[in-house]
C-alpha positions in Angstrom: 110.0 92.7 92.8 110.4 93.9 96.2 108.5 96.7 97.8 111.9 99.0 97.8 110.9 98.6 93.9 107.2 99.8 93.9 108.4 102.8 96.6 110.7 103.9 93.8 108.6 103.8 91.1 105.6 105.6 93.4 108.4 108.4 94.5 108.8 108.5 90.6 105.9 109.1 89.2 105.0 111.6 91.9 107.8 113.4 90.2 106.7 113.5 87.0 103.1 114.3 88.0 104.4 117.7 90.1 106.2 118.9 86.9 103.1 118.9 85.2 101.0 120.6 88.2 104.2 122.9 88.5 103.8 124.2 84.6 99.7 124.5 85.3 100.0 128.3 86.2 102.3 129.3 83.5 100.8 127.1 81.1 97.5 128.6 81.7 99.0 132.2 81.1 98.3 132.3 77.3 98.0 129.8 74.6 101.9 130.5 73.1 102.7 129.1 77.0 100.9 125.8 76.5 101.4 125.0 73.5 104.8 126.6 72.3 106.3 126.4 75.6 107.1 130.7 74.7 108.3 130.0 71.5 111.8 130.5 72.7 112.4 127.4 74.4 116.7 126.2 74.4 117.4 123.7 71.9 119.3 121.6 73.9 115.8 120.7 75.9 114.4 120.7 72.8 116.6 118.3 71.0 116.8 116.0 73.8 113.2 115.8 74.3 112.8 114.8 70.6 115.4 111.9 70.9 113.4 110.2 73.8 110.4 110.7 72.5 111.3 109.3 69.7 113.1 106.3 70.6 111.4 105.1 73.7 108.6 102.9 72.7 110.9 100.8 70.1 114.2 100.2 71.9 112.6 98.2 74.8 109.7 96.2 73.3 109.8 96.7 69.5 113.8 97.0 68.8 114.8 95.1 72.0 112.5 92.3 70.8 114.0 92.2 67.5 117.5 92.2 69.0 116.3 89.0 71.5 116.0 87.1 68.5 118.7 88.8 65.4 121.1 90.8 67.7 122.8 93.1 65.7 119.9 93.6 63.3 118.2 95.9 65.5 121.2 98.1 65.6 120.9 98.3 62.1 117.3 99.2 62.2 118.6 102.1 64.4 121.4 103.1 62.9 118.5 104.5 60.3 117.3 106.5 62.4 120.5 108.2 62.7 120.7 108.9 59.2 117.2 110.2 58.5 118.2 112.3 61.6 121.3 113.8 59.8 118.9 114.6 56.7 116.0 116.4 58.9 119.4 118.4 60.3 120.6 119.6 56.7 117.3 120.0 55.1 113.8 119.9 56.7 114.6 120.9 60.6 115.2 124.9 59.1 112.3 124.8 56.5 109.8 124.5 59.4 111.3 127.4 61.8 111.3 129.1 58.4 107.5 129.1 57.9 107.0 130.9 61.4 104.3 128.9 62.0 103.5 126.9 65.1 102.8 123.9 64.7 102.1 121.6 60.7 98.4 121.8 60.7 98.5 125.8 60.9 101.2 125.2 57.9 98.7 123.1 55.9 96.1 126.0 56.7 98.3 128.6 55.2 100.4 126.5 52.5 96.6 124.8 50.5 93.5 125.9 52.7 90.6 125.4 55.4 89.5 122.1 53.7 92.9 120.4 53.5 93.5 121.6 56.8 90.8 120.0 57.9 91.8 116.5 56.0 94.8 116.3 57.3 94.6 117.5 60.6 91.4 114.0 60.9 93.8 111.4 59.3 96.7 112.5 61.7 94.5 112.3 64.7 92.8 109.3 63.9 97.3 107.7 63.1 98.0 109.4 66.3 96.0 106.9 68.3 97.2 104.1 66.7 101.1 105.5 67.3 100.2 106.7 70.7 98.7 103.3 71.4 101.4 101.6 70.0 103.9 103.3 72.4 101.6 102.7 75.5 101.1 98.7 75.3 104.7 98.7 75.8 104.7 100.6 79.2 101.6 98.1 80.7 103.8 94.9 79.0 107.0 96.3 81.4 104.9 97.0 84.0 103.2 93.9 84.0 106.4 91.2 83.7 107.6 93.3 86.3 105.2 93.0 89.0 102.3 90.1 87.6 99.4 93.2 87.3 96.9 92.5 84.2 98.4 94.1 80.9 95.1 96.2 80.3 94.9 97.5 84.0 98.8 98.3 83.3 97.7 100.2 80.1 94.5 101.5 82.2 97.0 103.9 85.3 99.7 104.6 83.3 97.9 106.0 80.3 95.8 107.9 83.4 99.3 109.5 84.4 100.2 110.6 80.9 97.0 111.9 80.5 96.6 114.1 83.6 99.9 115.5 83.8 100.0 116.2 79.9 96.6 118.3 80.2 98.1 120.2 83.4 101.4 121.8 81.9 101.2 121.8 78.5 104.5 121.8 75.8 106.9 122.7 78.9 105.5 120.3 81.2 106.4 117.5 77.8 109.9 118.9 77.3 111.0 118.8 80.9 109.6 116.0 81.6 111.4 114.2 78.2 114.9 115.8 79.9 114.5 114.4 83.4 113.4 110.9 82.0 116.3 110.7 79.7 118.5 111.8 82.7 116.7 108.3 84.6 116.6 106.5 82.1 120.4 106.8 80.9 121.5 106.1 84.2 119.5 102.9 84.3 121.0 101.6 81.4 124.6 102.5 82.4 124.2 100.8 85.5 122.3 97.8 83.8 125.2 96.2 81.6 128.4 95.8 83.5 125.9 94.1 86.1 123.8 91.6 83.1 127.8 91.6 81.9 128.6 90.0 84.9 125.9 87.9 84.5 127.4 85.8 81.8 131.0 86.3 82.2 131.9 88.9 80.0 131.7 90.5 76.1 133.5 87.5 75.2 130.9 84.9 76.1 128.3 87.2 74.8 130.3 86.6 71.1 131.0 82.6 72.0 127.0 82.0 72.8 125.5 84.0 70.4 123.2 81.9 67.6 124.9 81.7 64.1 124.0 85.1 62.7 124.0 87.0 65.5 125.9 89.9 64.8 125.3 90.4 61.2 123.3 93.6 60.5 121.0 91.9 57.9 119.0 88.9 57.6 115.6 87.6 55.2 113.5 90.0 56.6 115.6 92.8 57.4 117.3 93.6 54.3 119.6 95.8 52.6 117.0 97.4 50.4 113.9 97.2 53.8 116.7 99.7 55.6 117.0 102.2 52.4 113.3 102.2 52.7 113.3 102.8 56.2 115.6 105.8 56.3 112.9 107.4 53.7 110.1 106.8 56.2 112.8 108.0 59.4 113.3 111.2 57.4 109.2 111.7 56.7 108.6 110.6 60.2 111.2 112.7 62.0 110.9 115.7 59.5 107.3 115.6 58.9 104.9 114.4 62.3 103.7 117.0 63.8 104.7 116.2 67.9 108.0 116.6 66.1 107.4 119.7 64.3 106.3 121.9 67.5 110.7 120.9 68.6 111.3 122.6 65.2 109.0 125.8 65.7 109.2 126.2 69.2 113.4 127.5 69.0 113.9 130.6 68.9 115.8 130.7 65.1 116.8 128.7 62.7 119.9 127.5 63.8 118.4 126.6 67.1 116.0 124.5 64.6 118.9 122.9 62.6 120.5 122.0 66.9 117.7 120.1 67.9 117.4 117.9 65.0 121.4 117.2 65.4 121.6 116.4 68.8 118.3 113.6 67.9 121.6 112.6 65.2 124.6 112.5 67.6 122.5 110.4 70.4 121.4 107.8 67.9 124.6 107.8 66.2 125.8 106.7 70.0 122.4 105.0 71.5 122.4 101.6 69.6 125.0 100.3 71.0 124.1 101.1 74.2 120.4 100.1 74.1 120.4 96.9 72.3 122.9 94.8 74.6 120.6 94.0 77.4 118.7 91.7 75.0 121.4 90.8 72.8 122.7 89.5 76.1 119.6 88.0 77.8 119.4 86.0 74.7 122.8 84.1 75.9 121.3 83.7 79.3 117.2 81.9 78.3 117.5 81.7 75.0 113.8 79.8 75.1 111.8 82.7 74.8 109.1 81.9 71.7 106.2 84.5 69.5 105.3 87.4 71.7 107.5 86.2 74.5 110.5 88.3 73.1 108.8 91.6 73.8 109.4 91.1 77.2 113.3 89.9 77.3 114.8 93.3 78.3 112.3 93.7 81.5 112.9 89.7 82.5 116.9 90.4 81.9 116.1 93.5 84.9 114.3 91.0 87.3 116.8 88.5 86.7 120.3 90.6 87.4 119.2 93.7 89.4 118.9 94.4 93.3 116.2 95.6 95.3 115.3 99.6 94.5 117.0 99.5 92.1 114.5 97.2 89.3 111.7 99.9 90.3 114.5 102.3 89.6 115.3 100.4 85.8 111.1 100.3 85.1 110.8 104.1 86.1 113.4 104.7 83.4 112.3 102.2 81.3 107.9 103.5 81.8 109.2 107.1 81.2 110.7 107.1 78.4 108.2 105.4 77.0 105.7 107.3 78.1 107.3 110.5 76.7 106.1 109.3 72.9 102.8 109.3 73.9 102.6 112.3 75.9 104.3 114.1 72.8 101.9 112.9 70.7 98.6 113.6 73.2 99.3 117.0 73.4 100.1 117.6 69.8 97.0 116.7 69.8 95.4 118.5 71.6 96.9 121.8 70.0 95.5 120.7 67.1 92.1 120.0 67.7 91.7 123.0 70.3 93.4 125.6 67.9 92.3 124.1 64.3 89.2 122.5 64.9 87.7 124.4 68.3 88.6 127.7 67.2 88.8 128.1 64.7 85.7 125.7 63.1 83.4 125.3 66.6 83.6 128.4 68.0 85.7 131.5 66.8 84.6 133.9 69.5 85.9 131.8 72.0 88.6 133.4 74.7 92.3 131.9 74.4 91.8 130.5 78.3 88.7 128.8 76.6 90.6 127.8 74.4 93.4 125.8 76.9 90.5 124.1 78.4 89.6 122.9 76.0 93.0 121.4 74.9 93.2 119.7 78.7 89.4 118.5 77.6 90.3 116.8 74.7 93.8 115.6 75.9 91.3 113.8 78.9 89.3 112.2 75.9 91.9 111.1 73.6 93.6 109.3 76.5 90.6 107.1 77.0 90.2 106.3 73.2 94.3 104.9 73.5 94.3 103.3 76.6 90.7 101.2 74.7 93.5 101.2 71.2 96.4 99.9 73.2 94.5 97.3 74.8 93.6 95.7 71.7 96.9 95.4 70.0 97.5 91.9 70.7 94.6 91.1 69.0 96.5 92.6 66.0 99.4 90.6 66.1 101.7 91.9 68.5 103.3 95.6 68.6 105.8 94.9 65.9 103.4 94.1 63.4 101.4 97.0 64.4 104.1 99.6 64.5 105.6 98.5 61.3 102.4 98.3 59.6 101.6 101.6 60.8 104.6 102.9 59.4 104.4 101.8 56.4 100.7 102.2 55.2 100.4 105.8 56.5 103.5 107.0 57.0 104.7 107.8 53.8 101.2 109.5 52.4 101.2 112.0 55.6 103.7 112.8 56.0 105.8 112.4 52.0 103.5 115.8 50.8 103.5 117.8 53.5 107.6 117.6 53.5 108.0 117.8 49.9 105.9 121.7 49.9 108.7 123.0 52.1 110.4 123.0 48.7 107.9 123.6 46.2 105.8 126.3 45.3 103.9 124.1 42.8 102.3 121.6 44.8 98.2 122.6 45.5 95.9 121.4 48.0 94.3 119.2 45.4 97.5 117.4 44.6 98.9 116.7 48.1 94.9 115.0 49.4 95.1 112.7 46.1 98.5 111.4 46.8 97.9 111.1 50.6 94.4 109.0 49.7 96.0 107.3 46.5 98.8 106.1 48.6 96.7 104.9 52.0 94.9 103.6 49.2 97.0 101.0 47.4 99.3 100.3 51.3 96.2 99.3 52.8 94.8 96.7 49.3 98.3 95.1 49.9 98.5 95.1 53.8 94.8 94.1 54.7 92.5 93.0 51.0 95.3 91.4 49.4 96.0 88.8 51.6 92.4 87.8 52.8 90.9 87.4 49.4 93.8 86.8 46.5 96.1 84.4 48.9 98.8 87.1 48.7 101.4 89.2 51.1 104.2 91.3 50.3 107.7 90.6 52.1 108.4 93.2 55.0 111.2 95.1 52.5 108.4 95.1 50.1 105.6 96.8 52.1 108.2 99.4 53.8 109.5 100.1 49.8 106.0 100.6 48.1 104.9 102.6 51.5 107.6 104.8 50.5 108.2 104.8 46.9 104.3 105.9 45.9 103.6 108.7 47.6 107.1 109.7 46.1 107.2 108.7 42.8 103.4 110.3 42.5 105.0 113.9 43.7 107.0 113.6 40.9 104.1 113.2 38.7 102.5 116.3 39.7 105.2 118.7 40.5 106.3 118.0 36.5 103.2 118.1 35.3 102.5 121.8 37.1 106.4 122.7 36.1 105.0 121.9 32.6 102.4 124.4 32.1 104.9 126.9 34.4 102.4 126.5 37.1 103.4 127.8 40.5 100.2 128.1 43.1 98.8 131.5 44.6 98.9 130.2 48.1 102.4 129.4 48.3 103.6 132.6 46.9 100.8 134.5 49.5 102.5 132.8 52.8 105.6 134.3 51.8 104.2 137.8 51.6 102.3 137.0 54.6 105.1 135.9 56.5 107.0 138.8 55.7 104.6 141.0 56.8 104.0 138.7 60.4 108.0 139.5 60.4 108.1 143.1 60.3 105.6 143.4 62.8 107.1 140.6 65.0 110.1 143.0 65.2 108.5 145.5 67.0 107.0 143.5 69.8 110.0 140.9 70.2 111.6 142.4 73.1 108.5 141.9 75.0 108.3 138.6 74.1 111.9 137.5 74.3 112.1 138.7 77.8 108.8 136.9 78.9 110.2 133.8 76.6 113.7 134.2 79.0 112.5 134.4 81.9 110.0 131.3 80.9 113.1 129.2 80.5 114.6 129.9 83.3 112.0 128.4 85.3 111.9 125.1 83.2 115.8 125.2 83.8 115.4 125.6 87.1 112.4 122.4 87.5 114.6 120.2 85.5 118.3 120.8 87.3 115.8 120.8 91.0 114.0 117.3 89.5 117.7 116.0 88.6 119.1 116.6 91.7 115.9 114.4 93.0 116.7 111.8 90.9 120.5 111.7 91.6 119.8 111.8 95.9 117.7 108.8 95.3 120.1 106.8 92.9 123.1 107.7 95.2 120.4 106.1 98.1 119.9 103.1 95.9 123.3 102.4 96.0 124.3 102.7 99.5 121.7 100.3 100.2 122.7 97.5 97.2 125.0 94.6 98.6 126.6 94.7 94.8 127.8 97.0 92.3 127.1 99.6 95.1 130.1 102.4 93.7 128.5 101.9 90.4 125.4 103.0 91.4 126.3 106.0 94.0 129.0 106.8 91.1 126.3 107.4 89.2 124.1 109.4 91.4 126.5 111.7 92.3 127.0 112.4 88.4 123.6 113.4 88.0 123.6 115.8 91.2 126.6 117.6 90.1 125.1 118.1 86.8 122.0 119.3 88.5 124.3 121.6 90.7 125.6 123.4 87.8 122.8 123.7 85.1 121.0 125.7 88.5 124.1 127.5 88.7 123.3 128.1 84.9 119.8 129.3 85.7 121.2 131.6 88.2 123.7 133.5 86.1 120.8 134.0 83.2 118.7 135.2 85.8 121.6 137.5 86.4 122.0 138.5 82.9 118.0 138.8 82.4 117.9 141.7 85.2 121.4 143.6 84.3 119.2 143.8 80.6 116.3 144.8 82.2 117.6 147.4 84.0 
């Protein structure tokens, strides 16, 4: 990397941080603005945010490593996410909005009770430490490869940036930065692919020079059975992860909640083909990477083929997209702590402003802990091992029982907590204790099947037991009745709340448009300076500028409509 690349990265970091500061004023006004982004955010913003925050970490380092080693297997794994997204769109997303809650924690409290809510809060915060660290580590690894700075130094600097802008602006800051990051990342990959193909002499040479079985969708580690089990896991995770539940509950209605998952599904059907090409191409350029070196394949290709300035742009896109998942989870953790632990348990008399500041303080604390866990990941066997092991151990155990209760009135607090604890204990036994004491280790496929199968089996057992007794949970029925009362009360104040949310939406979309214009101008400038492929780069920059102009113009029309409605 040269000086221009660092300048580009610095400008982008300032842009992202500025977005967070922009929403400090909006997010400080009330809890709904900070935690729910007004409660009526546009579905396309939430959909893009769900996509970019979900795919980011795995794409470049985890799945990029698999794409370098095994080729199309990585595409098959990512296709399971599109299938899971479709299931969430059809069955789950609208269910979350229909509950009338803002967060998954609120749902658990109303559906089961305070003790169950505390249990799942603590367990989810613990899991979030590892999932967020598994996102932050790849960011540091990519910057380390590009700059030769120590990995831990890179993790610390980027973690600090993420924590600061998430603490500043709340959910709106997260949503807007996600959309801007999606634009930058898409532009970067569109630019990288033709340049990379030029290095190997075109697509035909990728076919000819790739190793044997490179274009087969399954292998001994990632079998067809693994893919089926992974679809189940992804469905639980996309539909039940507390961070993503906010994407379904912060839109206007159930129809929009389905659209959020619909965008995710469409993009995941398209994106794997594009995102996985660079590490597959690099396998032809340099087939000698071994062990944890394969995690660096994406960034090594970028450094080899991209001209000055554009390396910084691509790295900024990768870093920002990967960071997106981290800020999404950190925002969720802060929301849960501030509302469900601080407000409800520690200081019930605290004001809304105090709750928001406590959320910001917890964001900083949680961020520091995340940075420390991220620094530990190499000692745990690398990022691929940590991501897939965490999924098999905790994904089904924590999220499957809660999703099940969106459809069942029979499950109780006792049943779901028992199922979660049982599944966690069994999964940890086979992952940690069995290999050490019994010299018995499950295959990747069986590990994933067991992780998903145990909670589903136990849920079915409890469901049949309660059905046989004719049992219906009183809390489930009470939640339905209270929801009806809440809807009646809400309808009386909907008009003023709606106008406030619309005003905030227009402000947020304008920030997106202005940020996109800055990105478009920057890419166009880099294209003018580039010696090769300048027309491709300039064209991408101009397209982003035109899109930014169209989005801003749409907000002008929405503003005029809002003023007319008020009159």
